C-alpha positions, 0 to 999 in steps of 0.5 A, spaced: 301 378 915 304 384 912 311 382 912 308 376 908 305 380 903 311 384 902 315 378 901 311 374 897 306 379 893 309 385 893 315 383 888 310 380 883 306 387 883 312 391 882 314 386 876 307 387 874 307 394 874 314 395 871 311 391 865 305 395 865 308 402 865 313 400 859 308 397 855 303 403 856 309 407 854 310 403 847 302 402 846 299 409 849 293 405 851 292 402 857 287 396 854 293 394 850 298 395 855 294 390 859 294 385 854 301 386 853 302 385 860 298 378 860 302 376 854 309 378 857 307 375 864 304 368 861 310 367 857 316 369 862 312 364 867 311 359 862 317 355 864 315 355 871 308 352 870 311 347 865 315 344 870 310 344 875 305 341 871 311 336 869 312 334 876 304 334 877 304 328 872 310 325 875 306 325 881 300 322 878 304 317 875 307 315 881 301 315 885 297 311 880 303 305 880 303 305 887 295 305 888 294 298 887 298 295 893 297 301 897 289 299 896 291 292 898 295 294 904 289 298 907 284 293 905 288 287 909 291 291 915 288 295 921 291 300 926 299 300 927 300 294 922 297 298 916 301 304 918 308 301 919 306 296 912 304 302 908 310 306 910 315 301 909 312 300 902 313 307 900 320 307 903 321 302 899 319 305 893 322 312 895 315 315 896 312 319 901 304 321 902 306 328 903 308 328 895 301 328 894 302 336 895 306 336 888 299 335 884 297 342 887 303 346 885 300 349 879 294 351 883 298 354 889 303 358 884 297 361 881 295 364 888 300 369 889 300 371 881 293 372 882 293 376 888 299 381 885 294 382 879 288 383 883 291 388 887 295 392 882 290 392 876 284 392 881 286 398 884 289 402 877 286 404 871 285 411 869 280 409 864 273 409 866 271 403 862 277 399 865 276 401 872 269 399 873 265 392 871 263 392 864 255 391 865 255 390 857 248 387 857 242 389 860 236 385 862 231 390 864 234 393 870 239 388 871 246 389 869 250 383 866 257 383 866 259 379 860 267 379 860 267 375 866 262 370 863 267 370 857 273 369 861 270 363 865 267 359 858 275 360 855 277 357 862 272 351 862 274 349 854 282 349 856 280 345 862 276 340 858 282 339 853 287 339 859 284 334 863 282 329 857 283 322 859 284 324 867 279 320 872 272 323 873 274 326 880 280 330 877 276 333 872 271 335 877 276 338 881 279 342 875 272 345 874 271 348 880 277 353 879 274 356 873 267 357 877 271 360 883 274 365 879 268 367 876 265 368 883 271 372 885 272 377 878 265 378 876 264 385 879 271 386 879 274 392 874 274 390 867 282 391 867 283 385 871 278 381 868 281 382 861 288 381 864 285 374 866 281 373 860 288 373 856 291 369 861 286 364 859 286 364 852 294 364 853 293 357 857 288 355 852 293 356 846 299 353 850 295 346 852 293 345 844 300 346 842 302 341 847 297 336 845 300 337 838 307 336 840 305 330 844 302 327 838 308 328 834 313 326 839 309 319 839 312 319 831 318 314 831 321 317 825 320 324 827 324 322 834 329 319 830 330 325 825 331 330 831 336 325 835 340 325 828 341 332 829 344 333 836 351 331 834 356 336 837 363 337 837 368 337 843 366 344 846 359 342 846 361 336 849 364 340 855 358 344 856 354 338 856 358 335 861 358 341 865 351 342 865 350 334 867 353 335 873 349 335 880 347 342 881 349 345 888 343 349 891 348 353 895 352 356 889 345 359 887 342 361 894 348 364 897 349 370 892 341 371 892 342 372 899 347 377 898 343 381 893 337 381 898 342 384 904 345 388 899 339 391 896 335 391 902 340 393 907 346 396 905 344 401 899 338 404 903 342 405 909 348 408 906 343 413 903 339 414 909 345 415 913 348 420 909 343 425 912 338 422 917 335 428 920 332 430 913 327 424 914 324 426 920 318 430 920 318 434 926 310 434 927 310 427 926 317 424 928 318 416 926 325 413 926 328 413 919 330 405 920 322 404 919 323 405 912 327 399 911 321 394 913 318 394 907 325 394 903 328 388 907 322 384 906 321 386 898 328 384 897 328 377 900 322 376 896 325 379 890 332 376 890 331 370 894 324 367 895 322 367 888 328 366 885 329 360 889 322 357 887 324 358 880 330 354 881 327 349 885 322 347 879 328 348 874 331 342 871 339 340 873 342 344 867 338 350 868 340 350 875 347 351 873 346 356 868 342 360 874 347 359 879 352 362 874 348 368 873 347 369 880 354 369 882 356 373 876 350 378 877 351 379 884 359 380 884 357 385 878 352 389 882 357 390 888 362 393 883 357 397 879 355 400 886 361 401 889 365 404 882 359 408 879 359 415 877 356 421 881 349 421 879 348 428 882 344 431 888 338 427 890 332 429 894 328 425 900 324 421 895 330 419 891 329 423 885 335 427 882 335 434 880 337 432 873 335 425 871 342 421 870 344 420 863 349 416 860 353 415 853 353 410 848 360 408 850 359 408 858 353 403 856 357 399 852 363 399 857 359 397 862 356 391 859 363 389 857 364 389 864 358 385 866 360 379 860 367 379 863 365 378 870 360 373 868 365 369 864 370 369 870 365 366 875 363 361 870 371 359 870 370 359 878 364 356 878 367 349 880 370 352 886 364 350 891 367 351 898 371 358 896 365 361 893 361 359 899 366 362 904 367 368 899 359 370 899 358 368 906 364 373 908 360 378 903 354 377 907 357 378 914 361 384 911 355 387 908 351 386 915 356 389 919 357 396 915 349 396 915 349 395 922 354 401 923 350 405 918 343 403 922 346 405 929 348 412 926 341 413 923 338 411 930 343 416 934 340 421 930 333 420 931 334 419 938 338 426 938 332 429 935 327 425 940 331 428 946 329 435 944 323 434 940 319 439 943 324 444 940 322 442 933 314 440 934 310 446 931 304 446 935 303 454 935 300 457 929 306 461 926 305 469 927 309 475 924 309 481 928 310 487 924 309 494 927 304 499 924 308 505 926 316 503 927 320 500 922 320 493 919 325 489 916 324 483 912 330 478 910 327 473 905 331 468 903 329 464 897 333 458 897 337 457 890 333 463 887 336 464 880 338 471 879 339 470 872 331 469 871 329 475 874 329 480 868 325 474 864 320 474 869 319 481 870 318 482 862 314 476 861 309 478 867 309 485 868 303 484 873 308 481 878 313 487 876 308 492 878 307 488 885 315 489 886 314 497 886 320 500 890 325 494 889 332 495 886 334 489 883 342 487 883 344 482 878 351 483 879 351 479 886 355 473 888 354 468 894 360 464 897 358 457 896 353 453 892 350 449 898 346 452 903 350 449 908 356 453 907 353 459 904 347 461 908 352 463 914 355 469 911 348 471 908 345 472 915 351 474 919 356 477 914 363 477 912 365 474 918 362 467 916 364 466 910 366 459 909 374 460 909 373 465 915 369 460 919 374 455 918 379 460 921 376 459 927 378 452 928 377 452 935 370 453 935 364 448 933 361 449 926 354 448 930 356 454 934 359 459 929 353 457 924 348 459 930 352 465 932 351 467 925 343 466 925 343 470 931 347 476 929 341 480 927 335 478 932 340 480 937 342 486 934 334 488 933 332 485 940 337 490 943 334 496 940 327 493 942 324 490 936 320 484 936 323 478 932 320 473 928 324 467 925 321 462 920 324 456 917 331 458 918 337 454 915 340 449 920 339 452 926 342 448 932 346 445 926 340 440 924 336 438 919 329 439 923 331 446 926 333 446 933 332 454 936 334 452 943 340 457 942 336 463 941 333 462 948 337 468 950 334 473 945 328 477 948 322 478 944 324 473 939 319 468 936 321 462 932 317 457 928 317 451 923 312 454 918 312 449 913 311 443 918 305 447 921 301 448 914 303 441 912 302 437 918 295 435 916 296 434 909 296 428 905 303 431 902 307 427 907 302 421 907 304 420 900 311 422 901 312 416 906 309 412 900 314 414 895 320 413 900 318 406 901 316 404 894 322 408 891 327 406 896 328 398 894 327 401 886 333 405 888 337 400 890 336 396 883 337 402 880 344 402 883 345 395 881 343 394 874 347 395 868 348 402 865 344 401 859 338 399 864 338 405 869 335 410 865 329 405 864 329 403 872 329 411 874 324 413 869 324 420 870 324 419 877 317 415 877 321 408 878 316 405 873 310 407 878 303 407 874 300 411 879 303 418 876 297 422 879 299 419 886 306 420 885 306 427 883 305 429 891 307 436 889 314 437 892 314 445 891 307 445 895 309 445 902 314 451 902 309 455 897 303 454 902 308 458 907 308 464 902 301 463 900 299 464 908 304 470 909 298 475 910 294 470 914 300 470 919 301 477 919 299 481 925 300 488 925 302 491 932 300 498 934 305 499 940 311 496 937 317 500 936 319 496 930 320 488 928 325 484 924 322 478 920 327 473 918 325 467 913 328 461 909 323 459 903 325 453 899 319 454 893 325 456 888 329 450 891 324 444 890 322 446 883 317 443 879 314 444 872 307 447 873 301 448 869 299 456 868 305 457 873 300 454 879 304 449 884 297 446 885 297 443 878 304 440 877 306 437 870 308 430 870 316 430 869 315 424 864 310 428 860 313 431 853 314 438 852 318 442 846 320 448 851 319 455 850 322 462 849 322 467 854 325 474 853 328 480 858 326 485 853 333 485 850 335 478 850 331 471 848 333 465 851 330 458 850 328 453 855 329 446 853 331 442 859 326 440 865 331 443 870 330 450 866 323 450 865 321 447 872 326 453 875 323 458 871 316 456 872 317 455 880 321 462 880 314 465 877 310 462 882 314 464 888 315 472 886 308 472 884 306 470 891 311 475 894 308 480 890 301 478 893 304 479 900 307 486 898 300 488 896 297 486 902 302 490 906 300 496 902 293 495 904 295 495 911 299 501 910 305 498 912 309 497 906 313 504 906 315 503 913 318 496 911 325 495 908 325 488 905 331 484 902 330 478 898 336 474 897 338 467 895 344 463 899 346 461 892 344 460 884 343 454 880 347 452 874 341 452 868 346 453 862 342 459 860 348 463 859 354 459 856 359 465 857 359 464 864 362 457 864 368 456 868 369 449 866 366 444 870 362 449 873 358 455 871 358 462 875 351 461 875 351 457 881 354 463 885 350 468 882 345 469 887 338 473 887 338 480 891 333 485 891 332 491 896 326 495 897 328 501 902 323 505 906 319 510 902 322 507 896 318 507 889 319 505 882 323 499 879 331 500 878 336 495 876 343 497 879 349 493 877 353 495 884 357 489 886 354 486 892 354 479 895 349 476 900 354 477 906 352 485 905 345 483 908 346 485 915 349 491 913 343 493 909 338 491 914 341 495 920 343 501 915 339 507 918 337 503 924 343 501 928 348 506 928 355 503 927 353 496 928 357 491 932 357 483 932 354 482 939 358 475 939 365 477 936 365 485 937 367 486 930 364 492 926 358 490 921 360 493 914 361 491 907 369 493 908 371 486 906 367 485 900 373 489 897 378 485 899 380 478 896 373 474 896 374 466 895 368 462 893 368 454 894 365 449 890 365 441 888 364 438 882 361 432 885 354 432 889 356 428 895 351 429 900 356 430 905 357 437 902 351 439 905 349 435 911 350 438 918 350 431 920 357 429 917 360 436 918 360 435 926 367 438 927 370 445 927 371 446 919 367 444 913 368 437 910 371 438 903 371 432 898 377 431 894 374 434 888 373 441 892 376 447 889 376 454 890 375 460 886 378 467 887 374 473 885 379 478 882 374 484 880 367 486 882 364 484 876 361 476 877 358 476 870 365 476 867 368 469 867 375 472 866 374 475 873 373 468 876 380 465 877 381 458 880 386 457 886 388 451 890 386 454 897 384 461 900 389 466 901 392 464 894 
């Protein structure tokens, strides 16, 4: 039953919602948007109803013509003789009793449109009046809803006018429908009643106009005048000859079936298969292929069922036009998808890091391409067999590719399920810290922006005060712009930079990355330290996080804290809703002409009206972990020392925040003017969504860490704790234009780096050159003498920092560049646009020190 709803009703509901959102943006009024929605929908489906009514009239006329002899046969014959005689009579007149259903087409059409409107408007309206029955009239204690009564009166007037001259029985049957709507909608929200009232007003006006036109058509002089004006030339005659041919439904239905498969299977599977594990929640795992159920059904309704209904009710000329548009549109969609420009990094709810934008020239060229393809298809239209073979081949090819991608997704899911116990978080996360021994913390803030730190501290001195004892290192770099190839060096040191990992080509990336994550836990465990690992990046070279490789390390506890603190949260429930809805609309986004892409994308809302439900707070799952650091902390009075490693993505899943509060997210389409911030010397202006969202999320993350540091002070263990705050890479915010390196900015490599040592105090800024591969050296300093990598036997130090350093990047945002599922070999995947920089001087803040090279070693 749910699949029928998805096929029949959901496409109409999405259609309603898109019009409503667009109308609301224009009018800035929900009431006006509802009125516009009614007018637009009624106008768009008018040809459908007009054709249905024409078929009804033709059926009634035919039925009336045959009724006399049909009645005579029924009167004079009995049993099989009556049945056979009636059948022979109907066959002779090309009639079947089942055709009587044609007289109910317009009523049957109203049912799905009504259900779609009922479900959409009945569940939406932020305005208090629109979201409740009107109750305008009060008679004593009785509240009377006036709007449904007004709606019924208008409907009755329209019915009386429309059925004038009809048989009494037909009139009585027609009067039942307005009364049924009165009962159904009497206690409905005003939004729905207003919509249906406007439909009835539109219908009344339509009936009056049709009556007037009908009377004018009976004027022979007027008819003659119209006929005289229909003269045409040779070109028009050719078009008329083309349109007068008998239409072939296969020319229409095959392209539409291709579009259903293309948007319902190929595009969603291509997206999901790029990184399947991202869509598997370890706490409540489900196969990502389940997201296809809704997408496939909706695409069938959107591209096949409802277009087929319109095609069936259209006249022959319109059918030819629809077929040409279907052929041209489907070919354009495939070409547009295959050769579209890179749109940037996209997350698991189909939202890009930066909203795609297109120049006027790009839009114009894309429209020209559409016109060219449709024109070409017009000339190829007569080759019925060739077109049929072509689209059948396209459908089979699309299905074949989809099956391959589906198998890849299912294999990833089965791999996760096979050792789900390693991922599932049942135990409460617990951070062990020593009361008397040394504690070492490494806090990785994914994509933490170093350049924003001075501005945060200047604008919020109360946060800076919480960072007492920290030294900030602005002159720092990472070794890539993706966590996949930048995090190994952070945890393991210089042996695990991308080019050095590639040099070990006889070992798998999985083993090398796990080895890098295990370096510090193994070293400290061997010194008798307790170790806590939390949400580390890609353990087991998986998105979900497989810590099974850490089983050989003593006193080492591993946790998936994000899953634990959000397993019962509505965040994940709402995320599932967003994915199901957005996946189909993302497919449409990838297919439509460039001039429509920004409208469909709608700042990541995909024309969703319920923005409050949509803003499920991307930042919140990781922020909750920072909020609960104090509750997770356990002070151990007997331990000789403790190591705590954590990765947190609060600075990665950024959003605009009201009052810098992650529980109050600013909708991404809300207008804002930006604002200035200062570091005390230099003032910069934040004007883009990414700039402001990154800044506000960074404030929230640093503030919450500061609160945790206050907690450590209250427990008396702040001074015996070394804290390293570092990011795997930065982000190009285009704040410091002087760091532009052409296609990319050095801001991407400039990682956040703080160090608070034992017994330290005050606030310092140190421009000593640092890389995030210095973390193991800093973490072990003064605790482990002459530390050696337990897995390679090589010394752990920063000597390699002063040799040639190579940092890789790509100007494209191919998901494979940061997906461990694709990088399953022994070396990293590099696309054709991947390039390398060589840092030739120990200052990352001067762009002349960044020299592009062909490969490491140059």
